Every structure is written in structure tokens, then in C-alpha cells.
Phi, psi and omega in degrees: 000320179296312181298320183280355179079026184235022182288123180273345185247063184296330182071231181297122184294328178294314179294323178298319179294318178298318179299314180297323177295318178296317179297321178300316178298317180299314182288331173296320177296318177299317180297317180295318182289340179238040191304328182294327183267327196249359186299329183272357183274147175282170178301318179296322178291325176296317178302312180296319178301311181297315181297315180300320183287332188242356188296328178301314180290324179295313180296323176299315180296321181292321188259356188297329181254012180293148176303134183294345176273355180297140181216146173283154191276012176220152179294129182225351183251151177215123180262017174061036178259015180065015175258359177089182184288157177225167181283150176291149180230335186257088179052044178062029178237146176284149176284129185274167179292163182306134178088351180259151177276129181282338186281001177270001177266145174227151181279067184290351175293342175298333179304331189255002177269131179305142186305320183290347178265352182275000000 
């Protein structure tokens, strides 16, 4: 939420302003380093671009040490057994089909849940 510019819990407005200034510098650097692709994008579009490109790794870092009994509060997984969706149980990731790695999944649906509900 902070990176995407949607943090509802800014706290201290002075620190929030400093954080936003630092993020602006970071995203300006990203824009400069990828100038051929990103020069026409606004700061908000750069934030979204960066988040889309990195969110899988960010969610892995956030959830890698989570208790394996941790679960999100709504059914989001379906193993195609005609019993419908079930809640996540393994670090907020669905159990994958045979032969697939389960750790390549990330709970990107959290992106769309209001911050106060997480």
C-alpha cells in the first residue's frame, strides 16, 4: 500500500511526507534506468508498473515465515473436486496440483482487499 500510494495508516504526516519524497526519488531512478519504456508514464503509473513487476517476490517475502496454519478469511482455492473453494492454509497459498511447486503462488488477491480488512 505504501509503495502503491494507497496507505491508509500514514501516521505522522511529517514522516509520511518524507517517505513519499523518498519513494518519488526511487521511482524517478527506476524511470531513468528504464528510460526507453517508462519516460511517458506518470509517477502513479510507475508505482503500478513496479508493483506489478515485483509483487510476486514481495508477497513471498512477506509470507515465507508465516505460520502454516495462517489462513485468509475467505475461500480462495479450488482443487477441482466439485466441492467448491476452500480457505488457504499454507502461508496464504493454495495447494498446487501434482508436480507443481506450491511456493510460486502468491496471494495477490490481497492487493484488492481494503487495508483495514487485512
